[in-house]
C-alpha positions in Angstrom: -39.6 62.5 16.5 -41.1 60.7 18.9 -42.3 59.1 16.4 -39.8 57.6 15.1 -38.2 56.1 18.5 -41.0 53.8 18.9 -40.7 53.3 15.3 -37.3 51.8 15.6 -38.1 50.4 18.3 -41.3 48.6 17.6 -39.5 47.1 14.5 -36.0 46.0 16.9 -38.1 44.6 19.2 -40.2 42.6 16.9 -37.1 41.7 14.2 -35.0 40.0 17.9 -38.5 37.6 18.3 -39.1 37.1 15.0 -38.1 33.5 13.1 -37.3 33.0 9.4 -40.2 32.9 8.1 -41.6 36.5 10.2 -38.2 38.0 9.3 -39.2 38.5 5.2 -42.1 39.8 6.7 -40.9 42.7 8.7 -38.4 43.6 5.9 -40.8 43.9 3.0 -43.1 46.1 5.9 -40.5 48.1 7.0 -38.2 48.7 4.3 -39.9 47.4 0.6 -41.7 49.7 -2.0 -44.4 50.1 0.8 -43.0 50.2 4.1 -43.1 52.4 6.6 -39.7 53.5 6.6 -39.3 53.6 2.9 -42.4 56.5 3.1 -40.3 58.0 5.5 -37.3 58.1 3.3 -39.6 60.1 0.5 -41.0 62.2 2.5 -37.4 64.3 2.8 -38.2 65.9 -1.0 -40.9 68.1 0.6 -39.2 69.4 3.8 -37.7 72.7 3.8 -33.6 72.4 4.1 -33.9 73.3 7.6 -36.1 70.2 8.6 -34.2 68.1 5.9 -30.3 69.0 8.2 -32.3 67.6 11.5 -34.8 64.7 10.5 -33.4 63.8 7.3 -30.1 62.1 9.6 -32.2 60.2 11.9 -34.5 58.7 8.7 -30.9 57.7 7.7 -29.9 56.1 11.1 -33.7 54.3 11.2 -33.2 52.4 7.9 -29.8 51.8 9.1 -30.5 50.3 12.1 -33.1 48.0 10.8 -30.9 46.8 8.1 -28.6 46.0 10.5 -30.5 44.4 12.8 -32.3 42.0 10.1 -29.0 41.3 8.3 -27.2 40.4 12.0 -30.4 38.2 13.3 -30.7 36.5 9.9 -27.2 35.4 10.2 -27.6 34.4 14.1 -31.5 31.9 12.7 -29.3 30.4 10.3 -26.7 29.7 12.0 -28.2 28.1 14.5 -30.6 26.2 12.1 -27.4 25.2 10.3 -26.0 24.0 13.6 -29.1 21.8 14.9 -28.9 20.0 11.1 -25.2 18.9 12.2 -26.2 17.7 15.1 -28.9 15.5 13.9 -27.2 14.6 11.6 -24.0 12.9 13.7 -22.8 9.8 12.8 -21.4 7.2 15.7 -18.0 5.8 14.3 -17.5 4.0 16.8 -20.5 1.7 16.2 -19.6 -1.9 14.8 -20.3 -1.9 10.9 -23.4 -3.9 10.0 -21.7 -4.6 6.4 -18.0 -6.3 6.8 -15.5 -5.5 3.9 -15.5 -7.1 0.7 -12.6 -7.5 -0.3 -9.2 -9.4 1.6 -5.2 -9.2 1.4 -4.1 -12.5 -0.9 -1.8 -14.3 1.3 1.6 -13.8 -1.7 0.7 -9.7 -1.2 0.8 -10.8 2.5 4.0 -12.9 2.0 5.1 -10.5 0.9 5.0 -7.9 3.4 6.1 -10.8 5.4 9.5 -10.9 4.1 10.2 -7.1 3.3 9.3 -7.1 7.5 11.8 -10.2 8.6 14.8 -8.9 6.1 14.6 -5.2 6.6 15.8 -6.0 10.0 18.2 -7.6 9.0 19.9 -4.5 6.6 18.2 -6.0 3.3 16.4 -3.6 0.6 13.5 -4.4 -2.0 15.0 -4.4 -5.1 12.9 -4.5 -8.7 13.3 -5.4 -12.0 11.4 -5.7 -15.2 9.5 -8.6 -15.8 10.4 -8.2 -20.0 14.1 -9.5 -19.6 17.2 -10.1 -22.4 18.7 -12.8 -23.1 21.9 -11.4 -21.3 21.0 -10.5 -17.9 18.4 -13.7 -17.4 20.7 -15.7 -18.5 24.4 -14.7 -19.9 25.7 -12.8 -16.9 24.6 -15.6 -15.2 26.9 -18.2 -15.8 24.3 -19.8 -18.9 25.7 -19.5 -21.9 23.9 -20.0 -25.1 24.7 -23.5 -25.0 24.0 -24.6 -21.0 21.8 -27.4 -21.0 20.2 -25.6 -17.7 18.6 -23.5 -20.2 16.2 -26.2 -21.4 15.3 -26.5 -17.5 13.7 -22.9 -17.5 11.1 -23.9 -20.1 11.1 -20.1 -20.9 9.0 -18.0 -22.8 10.3 -15.9 -25.7 9.2 -13.3 -27.9 10.0 -13.2 -31.2 13.6 -12.5 -32.5 13.6 -8.3 -32.9 14.3 -6.9 -36.3 18.2 -6.3 -35.7 19.1 -10.0 -33.9 20.7 -8.6 -31.1 18.5 -9.0 -27.7 16.5 -11.8 -27.2 13.7 -10.7 -24.9 11.5 -13.3 -22.8 9.9 -13.3 -19.8 11.7 -13.4 -16.6 12.4 -17.0 -15.5 13.2 -15.9 -12.1 14.4 -13.1 -9.9 18.2 -13.7 -10.3 18.6 -10.9 -13.2 17.8 -8.3 -10.7 20.8 -9.2 -9.0 22.9 -8.5 -12.4 21.0 -5.3 -12.3 21.8 -4.3 -8.6 25.4 -5.4 -9.4 25.7 -3.4 -12.2 24.3 -0.5 -11.0 25.1 -0.4 -7.2 28.4 -0.5 -5.5 29.5 -3.5 -3.0 28.1 -3.9 0.1 25.4 -5.2 -1.6 22.2 -6.5 0.8 19.6 -7.2 -0.9 16.2 -9.1 -1.9 14.2 -9.0 -5.2 10.6 -10.5 -4.5 8.3 -10.5 -8.2 6.7 -12.5 -10.8 8.5 -15.2 -12.9 7.0 -17.2 -15.9 8.0 -20.8 -16.8 5.8 -22.5 -19.0 4.7 -25.5 -16.7 1.2 -26.1 -15.0 0.1 -29.0 -12.5 -1.2 -28.4 -8.9 2.3 -27.9 -7.7 3.0 -25.2 -10.7 1.8 -22.3 -12.1 3.1 -20.6 -15.5 3.5 -17.4 -13.5 4.1 -17.8 -10.6 6.1 -15.5 -7.8 10.1 -15.3 -6.1 11.8 -13.8 -3.9 15.2 -14.0 -4.4 18.4 -12.4 -1.9 22.0 -11.4 -2.9 24.9 -10.2 -0.2 28.2 -8.6 -1.9 31.0 -7.5 0.5 34.1 -8.7 1.7 34.9 -11.6 3.9 31.3 -13.8 3.1 31.5 -17.1 4.3 29.2 -20.2 3.6 28.3 -19.6 7.5 27.0 -16.4 6.4 24.8 -17.8 4.2 23.5 -20.6 7.1 22.6 -17.9 10.1 20.9 -16.0 7.2 18.4 -18.7 6.1 17.5 -20.0 9.9 17.0 -16.6 10.8 14.8 -15.8 8.4 13.1 -19.2 8.2 12.6 -18.6 12.1 10.7 -15.8 11.7 9.1 -16.4 9.0 6.9 -19.6 10.3 7.6 -17.9 14.0 8.8 -20.9 15.5 12.5 -21.3 17.4 12.5 -25.0 16.6 13.3 -24.5 13.2 16.1 -26.6 11.9 17.5 -27.2 8.3 20.3 -29.3 6.5 22.2 -27.7 3.7 23.1 -30.7 0.8 25.1 -29.9 -1.9 23.5 -29.1 -5.5 24.1 -27.3 -8.5 23.1 -24.0 -9.8 25.3 -22.2 -12.9 25.3 -19.2 -11.2 26.2 -20.4 -7.6 29.7 -21.9 -6.1 29.5 -24.2 -4.0 25.5 -24.4 -4.4 22.8 -26.0 -1.8 19.4 -26.8 -1.6 18.0 -25.9 1.9 15.8 -28.8 3.5 13.7 -28.2 6.5 12.2 -30.2 9.4 8.7 -30.9 10.1 6.8 -33.2 11.3 3.2 -34.5 11.1 0.5 -33.8 13.9 -3.2 -34.8 13.2 -2.3 -35.9 9.5 -0.8 -32.9 8.7 2.4 -31.6 8.0 3.9 -29.0 10.1 7.2 -27.2 10.2 9.1 -28.2 12.9 11.8 -30.9 14.4 13.8 -32.9 12.1 11.2 -36.4 12.2 10.8 -35.7 8.1 12.1 -33.3 5.8 11.4 -31.0 3.0 13.5 -28.6 0.2 12.1 -24.8 0.7 14.9 -23.2 -1.1 18.2 -23.1 -3.1 21.7 -21.1 -2.2 24.9 -20.9 -2.6 27.9 -18.5 -2.7 27.7 -16.5 -5.9 29.9 -17.6 -8.9 33.2 -16.0 -9.2 31.8 -15.6 -13.1 28.8 -13.8 -12.0 30.6 -11.2 -10.0 32.9 -10.6 -12.6 30.3 -10.1 -15.8 29.0 -7.5 -13.5 32.6 -5.6 -13.8 33.0 -6.5 -10.5 36.5 -8.1 -8.7 35.8 -11.7 -7.6 39.2 -11.5 -5.5 37.7 -9.0 -3.6 34.1 -9.0 -3.4 32.6 -12.5 -1.7 28.7 -13.1 -1.9 25.8 -15.7 -1.5 22.1 -16.1 -2.9 19.1 -18.1 -1.9 15.9 -17.8 -3.6 12.7 -19.2 -3.1 8.9 -19.3 -4.6 6.4 -17.1 -2.4 3.4 -18.9 -3.7 5.1 -22.3 -2.1 6.1 -20.4 1.5 2.4 -19.3 1.8 1.3 -22.8 1.3 3.3 -24.2 3.6 2.8 -21.4 6.5 -0.9 -21.5 5.8 -1.7 -24.9 4.8 -3.0 -24.5 1.5 -2.9 -27.8 -0.3 -3.0 -26.7 -4.4 -1.4 -23.8 -5.8 -3.4 -23.2 -8.9 -6.1 -21.8 -6.5 -4.0 -18.6 -6.4 -4.6 -18.0 -9.4 -8.8 -18.8 -9.3 -10.1 -15.4 -8.4 -12.1 -17.3 -6.1 -13.8 -14.8 -3.9 -14.8 -18.1 -1.2 -11.4 -18.7 -1.3 -9.9 -15.3 -1.0 -12.3 -14.8 2.3 -10.8 -17.8 3.7 -7.3 -17.4 3.0 -7.2 -13.3 2.6 -5.7 -11.4 5.3 -7.5 -8.2 7.0 -6.2 -5.1 5.2 -5.2 -3.3 8.4 -2.7 -6.4 10.0 0.0 -5.3 9.2 3.4 -7.7 9.3 5.5 -7.0 12.6 8.2 -8.3 13.9 6.7 -7.3 17.3 3.7 -8.2 17.0 4.3 -11.5 14.7 4.4 -10.9 10.6 1.6 -13.6 10.5 -1.0 -11.4 12.2 
């Protein structure tokens, strides 16, 4: 019996000090087909019943102890190996990355985010609509009937007539149809901006067939031209991040507003470049006016109860004025050099507290 105790002690000691490779050798020598513990189990068949009752449990206990020790030691060694490998593969993410990020945020996307941030602070929501519009939303509901000469000003891309002839489809020429859809589907008061793509058949240094536009709409009771002027002043001061912004409203004509006004912003010339601010010179930046009563009525609202104002401007032009770009066509060329120069880092999210042009 002392031989079993001695064998158990020797095996457990060997297991406790073995590495993974040696551990497999110990397992085979103890529990393999010709192993020492296996040989003891084979002797149980030749023992008398009395010997089997006394010696059998001790042999089985030896096998269980060796098996448990082998399993525990193997798990411990594998865990240590994994910990060592993970420690050796640790990457210090605080180190600077050698290769700069290839992508940048396009100036148009940046300006859209800036507009959303500014107007959200004024209580405006962002509204969207389809770029393929029907004639009613794009023209008729905006007080531009079929015979109206203003339709010719828009240089519209029309789709072929539908077989039923009921609706004429087109690429929207402005984002004003979003205002119509909002007034039809939402009860006043309404405060929205509608940024998005628009399409007109025009192309030169300051015009492209596809461009970006943002329009604003307020519908409420007791709205006046003074509310419009204050909103535009607040918006432009926040956008250009200057307090010396001066506006000038000139009488104009738009079918969907009455009265209508072109809005000029003052600028100065510094080192041969145009800088927004002051009032030495004037430049048109957007159109605006009080929503025409016919437009309000076309959307199912009572113009005697509800009034409002609307304004619109080109997002691409706003980007050009703020960030010093001279040619609108470069916005759509996809030149990686231009994008790297004028683009914005993805994490530079516009905020009013940190500056919308951060």
